C-alpha positions in Angstrom: -32.9 115.3 -86.5 -35.5 117.8 -87.5 -37.0 117.9 -90.9 -35.3 121.2 -91.8 -31.8 119.8 -91.2 -32.6 116.8 -93.5 -32.8 119.1 -96.4 -29.7 121.2 -95.6 -27.3 118.2 -95.0 -27.2 117.1 -98.6 -26.2 120.0 -100.9 -26.1 118.2 -104.3 -25.2 114.9 -105.9 -21.6 114.7 -107.2 -21.1 113.2 -110.6 -17.7 112.2 -112.0 -16.4 109.2 -113.9 -15.1 107.7 -110.7 -18.5 107.9 -109.1 -20.3 106.5 -112.0 -17.9 103.5 -111.9 -18.5 103.1 -108.2 -22.3 103.2 -108.8 -22.1 100.4 -111.3 -19.6 98.1 -109.4 -20.3 98.6 -105.7 -23.6 100.4 -105.5 -22.1 103.7 -104.1 -23.1 107.3 -104.7 -21.4 110.6 -103.9 -22.9 113.8 -102.6 -21.6 117.2 -101.7 -22.7 117.7 -98.1 -22.6 120.4 -95.5 -19.2 120.8 -93.9 -20.6 120.3 -90.4 -22.6 117.2 -91.3 -21.9 113.9 -89.5 -22.0 110.4 -90.9 -25.2 109.7 -88.9 -26.9 112.8 -90.3 -25.9 112.0 -93.8 -27.2 108.4 -93.5 -30.5 109.6 -92.1 -30.9 112.3 -94.8 -30.2 109.9 -97.7 -32.6 107.3 -96.2 -35.3 109.9 -95.7 -35.0 111.7 -99.1 -34.5 108.7 -101.4 -36.3 105.9 -99.5 -33.3 103.5 -99.6 -31.3 101.6 -96.9 -27.8 102.9 -96.4 -25.1 100.4 -95.4 -22.1 102.6 -95.1 -21.1 106.3 -95.3 -17.5 107.5 -95.9 -16.7 111.2 -95.8 -13.7 113.3 -96.8 -12.9 117.0 -96.8 -11.9 118.5 -100.2 -9.5 121.5 -100.1 -10.3 124.4 -102.4 -8.0 125.0 -105.2 -5.7 128.1 -105.4 -6.0 130.2 -108.5 -3.8 133.0 -109.8 -5.8 136.1 -110.9 -4.9 139.6 -112.0 -5.5 140.9 -108.5 -3.4 138.2 -106.9 -4.2 134.8 -105.5 -7.7 133.6 -104.8 -8.9 130.3 -103.3 -12.1 128.4 -103.8 -14.0 127.2 -100.8 -13.4 123.9 -99.0 -16.2 121.4 -99.1 -17.1 118.0 -97.9 -17.8 114.9 -99.9 -19.7 111.8 -98.8 -19.7 108.3 -100.4 -22.9 106.5 -99.6 -23.3 102.7 -100.1 -26.9 101.5 -100.4 -28.2 97.9 -100.0 -27.9 95.5 -102.9 -30.9 95.7 -105.3 -31.6 99.4 -104.5 -30.6 102.4 -106.4 -31.0 106.2 -106.3 -32.7 107.8 -109.3 -31.6 111.5 -109.7 -33.9 112.1 -112.7 -36.7 114.5 -111.8 -40.0 113.8 -113.6 -42.9 116.2 -113.5 
């Protein structure tokens, strides 16, 4: 995978109460990823960007919610979520220090 693709696979980290619990209990983290990304690409991107060893990657497609507006119905975009399990003793630090 080329270096440009590594930076486009992972869109952003996904933070929720469920994900923070998974991080504490089973060393898993969640990311919003490109909709065309494969598990192998996600694994390589996380290992390259965060210098950790990835054990497992699970993905799921999230359907966009429908909303009623004054002009009718609108729908948010569909997106893809990836749960990444890293090796024991390793963690991903999302804090940016300058």
